[in-house]
Each structure stands twice: as structure tokens, then as C-alpha cells.
N, C-alpha and C positions, 0 to 999 in steps of 0.2 A: 485409356483406362475404361474398364467395363462399367456401364451404367445399367443397373438391374432393371429399371423401369422401361428401358428400351431394348431389353434382351429377351430373346426366345431360345430355349434349349429344345432341339428336336432329338428325341430319344428313340433309338432302335431297340425294342425289348428282346429281339432275337439275337442281339450281339452276344458274343462269347457263348454260343450254343444255347442261348435262351437264359443264361444266368442273370443278365441284366434285368429281364422281365420278372424272373422269379424272385429277385432280390430288391425289386423296386421300392417296396415298402420301407426298407432300411436305407437304400441308396438315396432316395429323394430328399429326406431331411438333411442328410449329410451334405448333399450338393447345395441345398438351399442355405445351409449354414455357411458354406464356402463362398457362394455367389451372391447371396442376398435374395430379395423377393423377385426372382425372375419368373418368366412364363414358361412352363413345361408343356410340351406337346409330344405325346407318345404315339408313334406311328402304328398303324393297324395292319400293315402288310406291305408287299412289294410295291414300290412306287409312292407310298403314302408319305414317306419322309420328304420327298420332293414337293408334294402338294402342301404339306404343313409348312415348309420353308417359304413357298410361294405366297401362301396366305399371310404369313407373318410379315413379310416385306410389304405386301399390299395394305396391311393394317397399320403400317407405320413403324414397325420394329426395325431398328438400324443395326443391331448386332444379333447374329444367328450363330449359336453354338451347336455343333454336331456331336452327339454322343453315340459312338458305334465304331465300326471298322472303316477301312478305306472305301468300301462300297457304299456305306452310309454317307460318308463325306461327299462322295461323288453325287449321290442323289440330292443331298442338301444343296450343293453348288448348282446343280441343274435346276432345282426349284427356285433358288434365288434368281438365277439368270432368266428364268421364264417370266418373272415379274418385271423384267426390263428396267432394272435400276440404272441410274447414271453411273459412269465409271467412278469407282472409289466411294460410292455412296454407302455401300453395305460392308460391314465388318464381319469376317468369318472367324470363328474360334473352334478348336478341336479338343474334344474330351475323349481320348482314345479308349476303345474297348472292343478289340477285334482280334483276329488271328495274326495277321501280318503287322499291322500298325506301322506301315512304312512311312506315311506322311508324318506321323508323330516323331519318327526317328529324325527327320529333317529338322524338326523344331526343338529337339532335345527335351521333349515333354515327358513327364512321368507316365508310366503305362496304366496307372490307376486313374480313373476318371475323377475321383475326389481330389487326389493329389494334383492332378492337372488343373482342376478348377481353382484350387488355392493358388497355384502358380500363375494362372491367367488373370486373377482379380486385379492385380496392379501392373500387369504386363504392358510393354510398349505396343504400339500399333504401327504398322508399316504397309507399303503397297504390296499387292499380290497379283501376279500374272495368272491367267488361265490359258489352257489349251482348248481350241475349238476344232471339232472334227465334223466334216461333211461326209456322211456315209452315202455313197452313190449307188450301192447295190440294191436299194429300194426305191420305189417311185410313189410319191415324190421323195427326193433325197432328205435324209434326216440329219439334224444338227444336234450334236451332243458336246458337252464341255468336260474337261478333266482338270484336276487340280494337282495331281501327282505325276503319274507316268502313263503314257499311252503306248501300247505295243501291238505288234501283229506277228503271226508265225506260231512257233511252238508254245509261246507264252499262254495263248488261249487254251490249249490243251492242258497245260499245267494247272491253270486256274480251276478247270473242271475237275481235275484229279484231286486237288486240295479240298474242294467242297465235299468230295466223297470220303475223305479221311477224317480221323478224329482230331478235333482241335486240342485235345488233351496233350498231343505231342508237342505243342508249341509252334509258333509261326515258322521259325527257321527250319526246324526238322521236318515239319509238314511239307514245306515248299521244296526242300532238298530231295526228299524221297519222291515227291511228285515229279521233280525234274528228271530223276533217274528213270522213272516209269515212262515219262513223256519222251525221252530220248529213244527208248525202245519202240515206241509206237509212231512217232512223228514221220509224216511223209513231207519232205521238203518241197517248197514251191519256188518258182522263179518270178521275180518282180522287177519292175522298172521304177526307179526313184528319181524325182526331179525336185531339187531344193532351190527355192527362190528363183525359179525359172531356168535353172541350169541343171543339165542332166548329170546325176551322180553316177549312173550306170545301171546295168542289169545284173541281178544277183540271185543265186540260189540260196535262199535264206533259211537260217534256223529261227532267228528272232530279229526284229527291228524295234528299237525302243526310242521314244521321244520323251525326254525328261524335262518337265517343269521343275521337278525336284530330283533328288539323287537316288532314292532307294525304291526297289520293288521286290516282289517275290520273297517276302519274309526276311529282308535285310541285305539283298543283293545290291551292291552300290553300282548300278548299271550306268549312271551318268555322274561321275564323281566331281565334275566341275559345274553342275547345274546350279542356278541361282533363281530364287523364287520371284525376283523383281528386276531382272535385267533385260526383259524384252526379247529373249531368245528361247528356243527349244534346243536342248542338247541331244543330238542323235547318236545312236550306236547301232551299227549293222553287224550282226554275227552271221557270217556265211556258214553254210552247213559243211561239216567235216565228219569224220568217223565218230562212232559212239564214244570211244575212249578219249579222243581229243576234245570232244565237246564236254565230256564229264570232267576232265581235268580243268577245263576253262571255268566251270561252274564255281569251283572253290576260289579261283582268282577274282571272279566277279564280286563275291562277298567282300573281298578286301579292296575292291576298286582298282585292281592291278591287271585288268584284262586288256587294256589298250596297248597298242604297239605290236600285237601279233599280226601276221600277214593276212589273216582271215577276219580280223576285227577292224572295222572302219568307224571313225568318229567324225562328226560334223556339227555345225551350228547353223540354224536356219530360222527364219520367221515363218516359212511355210514349206510344206512338203506334199507332193503329189505321189501317191503310191498306186501303181497299176499292175494288175495280175497278167502274167504271161504264161499261158497254159491253162489247164483245167483243174488243177488241184486247188481247192478253195483255201483262202487265207483268212483266219479268224482275227477279229479285232478284240482287244482287251483294254478297257479304260478304267484306270484305278483299280485293277483287280477284278473287274466285272466284264464278262463276255458281252459284246455289243456289235453284232453284224459281221460282215466280211468285206474284203476289198472288192472294188476300188474305193479309195477315200482320199480326202484332202485334209491336211492338218495345218493349223496356223495358231500363232500366239496372239493372245489378247492382252496387251500390256496394261497393268494397273486396273484390271477389271473390278477387283475387290480390294478391301483392306484386310490385313491379317492381324489378329490379336496374338501376341507372343511372337511377333515377326523375328525371323533370323535370316540374315543374308549369307548365302554361300554354304 
């Protein structure tokens, strides 16, 4: 259960195309009424949500709520982990206010931050795994965490196209239209994948996804069996095929019915090594945010945090 005196809410005023910031004078008292006398910290730009979360943990706050979209939640999680808490010491909560809100789908949370706050006030708490990525294309290698889904391949291009579009279209339509545009532009790359020390193979990929949760891309159920606290990452490999075959697959992914096709492969792993074969760069996307290129190593961190409003499976 949420204890207001131990809780910090990290707010992204740029969420929902700036509507959170513009309406903060009305939103703050509503949230305080729902949550109690919590500590609000409004981020001031890119990366500041992570810094605000890190400081809150170091100051003794044990529950951190993230108000924004999936990118904000990613920043907050990385800020928490930068403070080096013990496993399960810090509780994360989500107040969704973004374009895709894919992590909130996993939790069955209302899309209104105020409604979500009311739902979380007496919600149960459970363990939460994180994914950790070692990005080896930079020196020294950089380590980042993800809470929802990590992908590489065409997904990075789609994310960039979504950011260029109007959020007024809504998450699902924005991502679908971006997927169509991305299929026309994408140059497939060949990668070698090794899961838990065993070679999965070499693939000409469209997208590879590693799910701690099930949804990405505005509601695509890319990892339909993923569980937030089972100690595994659920992998999906989409091999590149023709424009029309990939487009038809997109609608199946929204329903979680894409598995079983001959060019779709699924696996579960605690770690994955991804190496580039060839010269076409492969972009990484962590919780909907572009973050470097291959090569990279992914691993699960079981029970890294606790989750307010936990839902298994």
C-alpha cells in the first residue's frame, strides 16, 4: 500500500504533447487528493526525470511514481537504478500519460493519471523484474535498463516516425501508420543471436523484441506470454519478408496471434547476445526510446524493484 510520506511523483510536463505541463495547476491538486501529501518533482528537460528519481531514492523515498509515457517510465527506472538500491528495496508505480502507454496496458491501469492514482492508492505490491542492456558500440560500454520491451531493427525507425507524427491520432493509429511508413523505408540487417550461451542462429531481421512485459508499439502484443516477475525475457524474432507479408503480420501482432508463422521465432532467455553481421546499422529501442546500435548484450534482473499495482501475466 502506498505511504504518501515515503512517495515521490516524478512528473514529465512534456507528456501528451505538453498538456500535462499546461494543465499542471489543475492536475496537481487532483493527484494530491487521490494520493495524499506526496512529494512532486517536475522534470525540466531530457534526462532530468532520471536525476529526480535518483535523488529521491538517495533522500530516502521508497516509492517512486512516474507520471508520463513509456519513455518517462524508462528514465525513472534508470534513475532509480543509478542510486544502486538493494533488490526489491524500491517500489515503482505508473501514472500513465503518453502516446502508447504500453506498460500501463500490462497493468490494466486507467489511462487517466488521476484515475490511475486512485487505483494505486490501495493497490497490492509485488516483485518486478527489469531488463539490463550493455551497449557495446560505444567506449566504454554503456549500461541501460528497461522495464517494458527492448527491441532492435525496424522498431527504432518506427519510434522516430511516431515522434514526427501528431499524438492527436492516438497511440495505436500513430504506431500503425508509422509501421507502414517504416516498412517502405527499412533496410534489413543480418544479425547473430546467442541466448543463454547457445546459438539461436543468423537472421535477416525486421525486428527482434525482448519482452519483460507484453505490449509495445501502441498496443502490439509482441510477447503474449511475458510475465513481469518470472525471471525470464520473452523473445520474438521477426525475419524480414516482403512488404505485404510484413504488413499483414502487423495486424496479427496487435492480437498476439503472430506466433507459429515460419518467419516468426519465439524463445525465452535470461540473456541474449546480439551481433551485427554486415554494415547496415541496427538501432536499439528501449521502452520506445532510441538508444544506440548493436552490438549489445541483454539480461534479466529478477526482482530488481517492487511494483505498485502488480499484475502477473
